[in-house]
N, CA, C and O of each residue as an XYZ file, in Angstrom:
416
protein
N       0.819     -1.199      0.000
C       0.000      0.000      0.000
C       0.864      1.266      0.000
O       0.541      2.237     -0.685
N       1.949      1.258      0.757
C       2.800      2.447      0.856
C       3.392      2.818     -0.504
O       3.470      3.999     -0.843
N       3.808      1.818     -1.283
C       4.373      2.082     -2.600
C       3.312      2.670     -3.527
O       3.603      3.568     -4.317
N       2.100      2.171     -3.431
C       0.989      2.701     -4.224
C       0.714      4.156     -3.835
O       0.500      5.007     -4.699
N       0.720      4.428     -2.548
C       0.490      5.793     -2.063
C       1.588      6.738     -2.565
O       1.309      7.871     -2.957
N       2.814      6.269     -2.548
C       3.936      7.077     -3.027
C       3.777      7.400     -4.517
O       4.042      8.524     -4.942
N       3.352      6.429     -5.293
C       3.141      6.661     -6.732
C       2.035      7.681     -6.969
O       2.142      8.513     -7.871
N       0.976      7.625     -6.169
C      -0.104      8.590     -6.304
C       0.364     10.002     -5.964
O       0.036     10.960     -6.664
N       1.127     10.120     -4.892
C       1.662     11.429     -4.509
C       2.609     11.941     -5.591
O       2.554     13.116     -5.954
N       3.470     11.077     -6.107
C       4.388     11.458     -7.176
C       3.614     11.987     -8.382
O       3.998     12.999     -8.968
N       2.545     11.323     -8.750
C       1.728     11.763     -9.893
C       1.083     13.114     -9.612
O       1.027     13.968    -10.496
N       0.596     13.314     -8.393
C      -0.012     14.610     -8.055
C       1.031     15.723     -8.053
O       0.762     16.834     -8.508
N       2.211     15.422     -7.543
C       3.278     16.427     -7.522
C       3.693     16.783     -8.952
O       3.949     17.949     -9.253
N       3.759     15.789     -9.823
C       4.107     16.036    -11.223
C       3.049     16.913    -11.883
O       3.378     17.800    -12.670
N       1.807     16.671    -11.570
C       0.719     17.477    -12.130
C       0.802     18.930    -11.654
O       0.581     19.853    -12.438
N       1.115     19.131    -10.394
C       1.270     20.489     -9.858
C       2.381     21.215    -10.607
O       2.211     22.356    -11.038
N       3.519     20.543    -10.756
C       4.639     21.188    -11.446
C       4.298     21.456    -12.908
O       4.564     22.545    -13.415
N       3.725     20.495    -13.576
C       3.380     20.654    -14.993
C       2.413     21.812    -15.203
O       2.574     22.599    -16.136
N       1.424     21.913    -14.351
C       0.451     23.000    -14.447
C       1.121     24.348    -14.225
O       0.867     25.299    -14.964
N       1.968     24.434    -13.217
C       2.665     25.692    -12.938
C       3.602     26.059    -14.090
O       3.681     27.225    -14.476
N       4.304     25.081    -14.636
C       5.274     25.342    -15.709
C       4.601     25.835    -16.987
O       5.229     26.531    -17.784
N       3.351     25.488    -17.190
C       2.632     25.966    -18.377
C       2.453     27.473    -18.377
O       2.157     28.064    -19.416
N       2.630     28.099    -17.227
C       2.429     29.538    -17.103
C       3.727     30.334    -17.190
O       3.727     31.540    -16.944
N       4.820     29.684    -17.531
C       6.108     30.379    -17.567
C       6.094     31.627    -18.436
O       6.679     32.645    -18.067
N       5.435     31.561    -19.581
C       5.444     32.712    -20.493
C       4.741     33.931    -19.895
O       4.923     35.048    -20.378
N       3.958     33.728    -18.873
C       3.260     34.826    -18.210
C       4.095     35.436    -17.082
O       3.697     36.439    -16.490
N       5.239     34.841    -16.785
C       6.060     35.255    -15.644
C       7.535     35.336    -16.032
O       8.386     34.728    -15.383
N       7.832     36.077    -17.077
C       9.201     36.126    -17.583
C      10.051     37.256    -17.002
O      11.265     37.271    -17.204
N       9.441     38.199    -16.286
C      10.214     39.282    -15.679
C      11.179     38.716    -14.640
O      10.932     37.668    -14.044
N      12.272     39.427    -14.440
C      13.258     39.007    -13.446
C      13.071     39.784    -12.154
O      12.777     40.980    -12.166
N      13.245     39.086    -11.043
C      13.196     39.688     -9.708
C      14.309     39.070     -8.875
O      14.869     38.034     -9.234
N      14.614     39.706     -7.783
C      15.619     39.143     -6.883
C      14.992     38.006     -6.092
O      13.910     38.149     -5.522
N      15.682     36.887     -6.068
C      15.242     35.737     -5.283
C      15.385     36.104     -3.805
O      16.486     36.436     -3.367
N      14.311     36.054     -3.034
C      14.410     36.440     -1.620
C      15.285     35.514     -0.776
O      15.622     35.842      0.362
N      15.648     34.371     -1.324
C      16.471     33.409     -0.595
C      17.871     33.289     -1.179
O      18.602     32.350     -0.862
N      18.247     34.240     -2.034
C      19.536     34.186     -2.714
C      19.912     35.606     -3.119
O      19.141     36.542     -2.910
N      21.076     35.759     -3.687
C      21.501     37.077     -4.162
C      21.257     37.243     -5.657
O      21.557     38.294     -6.223
N      20.725     36.230     -6.285
C      20.535     36.234     -7.730
C      19.181     36.801     -8.133
O      18.226     36.796     -7.356
N      19.124     37.283     -9.353
C      17.850     37.616     -9.970
C      17.411     36.406    -10.768
O      18.219     35.761    -11.436
N      16.125     36.103    -10.694
C      15.571     34.941    -11.382
C      14.265     35.345    -12.045
O      13.637     36.325    -11.647
N      13.858     34.590    -13.056
C      12.531     34.857    -13.620
C      11.460     34.606    -12.553
O      11.614     33.733    -11.699
N      10.405     35.360    -12.612
C       9.315     35.214    -11.643
C       8.770     33.787    -11.643
O       8.321     33.290    -10.610
N       8.812     33.123    -12.816
C       8.276     31.762    -12.871
C       9.035     30.804    -11.957
O       8.459     29.824    -11.486
N      10.295     31.064    -11.703
C      11.067     30.201    -10.795
C      10.453     30.249     -9.399
O      10.239     29.215     -8.766
N      10.174     31.458     -8.932
C       9.589     31.619     -7.601
C       8.171     31.051     -7.545
O       7.768     30.460     -6.543
N       7.427     31.235     -8.624
C       6.060     30.730     -8.691
C       6.033     29.200     -8.615
O       5.271     28.625     -7.837
N       6.858     28.557     -9.418
C       6.895     27.094     -9.416
C       7.368     26.566     -8.061
O       6.843     25.571     -7.561
N       8.338     27.218     -7.483
C       8.840     26.806     -6.168
C       7.716     26.903     -5.130
O       7.519     25.987     -4.331
N       6.991     28.009     -5.151
C       5.913     28.182     -4.177
C       4.804     27.163     -4.381
O       4.261     26.634     -3.411
N       4.466     26.883     -5.628
C       3.434     25.874     -5.900
C       3.867     24.503     -5.377
O       3.059     23.765     -4.814
N       5.142     24.169     -5.564
C       5.640     22.886     -5.072
C       5.683     22.875     -3.539
O       5.383     21.855     -2.919
N       6.049     23.988     -2.939
C       6.053     24.090     -1.482
C       4.640     23.870     -0.937
O       4.448     23.119      0.019
N       3.661     24.524     -1.549
C       2.267     24.351     -1.139
C       1.833     22.890     -1.300
O       1.171     22.333     -0.425
N       2.208     22.284     -2.412
C       1.812     20.896     -2.677
C       2.451     19.936     -1.680
O       1.787     19.030     -1.176
N       3.727     20.127     -1.397
C       4.414     19.273     -0.416
C       3.688     19.355      0.925
O       3.403     18.330      1.544
N       3.392     20.569      1.370
C       2.770     20.716      2.684
C       1.316     20.243      2.709
O       0.840     19.780      3.745
N       0.614     20.351      1.599
C      -0.745     19.805      1.535
C      -0.714     18.284      1.666
O      -1.530     17.694      2.374
N       0.233     17.664      0.979
C       0.369     16.201      1.065
C       0.790     15.780      2.473
O       0.288     14.791      3.006
N       1.707     16.527      3.064
C       2.154     16.213      4.425
C       1.005     16.357      5.419
O       0.851     15.533      6.321
N       0.207     17.394      5.255
C      -0.940     17.595      6.147
C      -1.910     16.428      6.042
O      -2.459     15.977      7.048
N      -2.120     15.937      4.821
C      -3.021     14.795      4.616
C      -2.497     13.542      5.313
O      -3.266     12.648      5.666
N      -1.202     13.489      5.504
C      -0.583     12.346      6.191
C      -0.421     12.589      7.698
O       0.083     11.731      8.422
N      -0.854     13.765      8.155
C      -0.721     14.100      9.567
C       0.680     14.532      9.956
O       1.058     14.444     11.124
N       1.452     14.998      8.982
C       2.835     15.423      9.234
C       2.923     16.942      9.285
O       2.096     17.646      8.704
N       3.924     17.431      9.979
C       4.157     18.869     10.067
C       4.637     19.413      8.726
O       5.225     18.682      7.929
N       4.386     20.693      8.480
C       4.854     21.308      7.237
C       6.376     21.439      7.216
O       7.030     21.454      8.258
N       6.916     21.532      6.009
C       8.343     21.829      5.835
C       8.462     23.280      5.389
O       7.515     23.850      4.847
N       9.612     23.864      5.615
C       9.827     25.251      5.211
C      10.156     25.316      3.719
O      10.535     24.321      3.102
N      10.004     26.488      3.173
C      10.365     26.686      1.765
C      11.848     26.405      1.564
O      12.264     26.045      0.463
N      12.647     26.565      2.608
C      14.082     26.289      2.487
C      14.343     24.820      2.165
O      15.310     24.507      1.470
N      13.506     23.923      2.652
C      13.646     22.501      2.318
C      13.346     22.269      0.846
O      14.021     21.478      0.186
N      12.341     22.955      0.336
C      12.007     22.840     -1.091
C      13.129     23.429     -1.937
O      13.450     22.895     -2.999
N      13.719     24.510     -1.481
C      14.844     25.116     -2.200
C      16.021     24.140     -2.254
O      16.698     24.045     -3.277
N      16.266     23.419     -1.167
C      17.357     22.434     -1.164
C      17.143     21.378     -2.246
O      18.069     21.052     -2.988
N      15.920     20.843     -2.337
C      15.689     19.807     -3.338
C      15.693     20.409     -4.739
O      16.132     19.771     -5.696
N      15.203     21.634     -4.851
C      15.240     22.325     -6.147
C      16.691     22.498     -6.616
O      17.005     22.274     -7.785
N      17.550     22.892     -5.707
C      18.960     23.079     -6.059
C      19.621     21.768     -6.484
O      20.494     21.768     -7.352
N      19.217     20.671     -5.887
C      19.773     19.372     -6.284
C      19.281     18.948     -7.665
O      19.966     18.205     -8.368
N      18.113     19.411     -8.050
C      17.564     19.068     -9.369
C      18.120     19.966    -10.479
O      18.157     19.568    -11.644
N      18.547     21.163    -10.117
C      19.047     22.115    -11.120
C      20.200     21.526    -11.920
O      21.052     20.813    -11.388
N      20.206     21.841    -13.204
C      21.297     21.427    -14.070
C      21.137     20.038    -14.653
O      21.926     19.635    -15.508
N      20.148     19.308    -14.216
C      19.912     17.970    -14.745
C      19.003     18.052    -15.964
O      18.083     18.869    -16.011
N      19.264     17.210    -16.933
C      18.437     17.175    -18.134
C      16.998     16.793    -17.778
O      16.060     17.173    -18.480
N      16.830     16.051    -16.703
C      15.503     15.656    -16.246
C      15.122     16.426    -14.976
O      14.642     15.851    -13.998
N      15.350     17.739    -15.022
C      15.093     18.625    -13.877
C      13.702     18.408    -13.293
O      13.567     18.220    -12.084
N      12.668     18.430    -14.128
C      11.307     18.296    -13.618
C      11.138     16.982    -12.867
O      10.603     16.952    -11.759
N      11.594     15.907    -13.477
C      11.443     14.590    -12.842
C      12.154     14.548    -11.499
O      11.608     14.042    -10.519
N      13.375     15.081    -11.450
C      14.124     15.067    -10.195
C      13.472     15.962     -9.142
O      13.345     15.566     -7.983
N      13.060     17.166     -9.539
C      12.435     18.082     -8.591
C      11.165     17.465     -8.011
O      10.944     17.511     -6.801
N      10.342     16.895     -8.866
C       9.100     16.258     -8.428
C       9.403     15.067     -7.512
O       8.760     14.901     -6.476
N      10.369     14.248     -7.891
C      10.745     13.095     -7.069
C      11.248     13.540     -5.698
O      10.832     13.000     -4.674
N      12.140     14.523     -5.684
C      12.691     14.991     -4.410
C      11.609     15.628     -3.544
O      11.631     15.477     -2.322
N      10.671     16.334     -4.154
C       9.556     16.901     -3.389
C       8.684     15.788     -2.817
O       8.193     15.900     -1.694
N       8.493     14.733     -3.573
C       7.738     13.583     -3.076
C       8.461     12.963     -1.883
O       7.824     12.562     -0.909
N       9.763     12.887     -1.958
C      10.533     12.369     -0.826
C      10.377     13.275      0.392
O      10.328     12.791      1.523
N      10.299     14.594      0.168
C      10.046     15.514      1.283
C       8.689     15.236      1.926
O       8.543     15.308      3.146
N       7.720     14.924      1.109
C       6.384     14.619      1.634
C       6.472     13.500      2.665
O       5.883     13.594      3.741
N       7.195     12.459      2.341
C       7.269     11.291      3.206
C       8.399     11.377      4.246
O       8.565     10.482      5.075
N       9.166     12.464      4.184
C      10.223     12.657      5.177
C      11.444     11.789      4.957
O      12.198     11.520      5.892
N      11.642     11.347      3.716
C      12.798     10.475      3.477
C      13.725     10.981      2.381
O      14.416     10.196      1.731
N      13.736     12.305      2.178
C      14.688     12.852      1.214
C      16.074     12.710      1.813
O      16.311     13.120      2.949
N      16.982     12.134      1.056
C      18.315     11.831      1.581
C      19.415     12.727      1.046
O      20.593     12.382      1.142
N      19.053     13.864      0.487
C      20.061     14.758     -0.089
C      20.810     15.552      0.946
O      20.612     15.382      2.149
N      21.673     16.420      0.466
C      22.511     17.219      1.373
C      21.719     18.176      2.239
O      22.299     18.905      3.044
């Protein structure tokens, strides 16, 4: 059952990211990342926030405490630069949901 539940959460997380990413063309302006010194497109912050909301919604459904946006940023940073960025980001966020992300 746990593996089935994980697959369902993974699919929901992928849907959240895919939906948010479809709006990139509407958020192309650059702003300063509040958690970094860099300027980034607004869509970066939007997608991060959507994933943060999704992680915490899934955690709440499991009776778990929320994670901070800094945890989502950590997994996002681990996914950056990979050809399969979306897949990795979604997978790592799913691991955050269950509290078993093993990254740095």
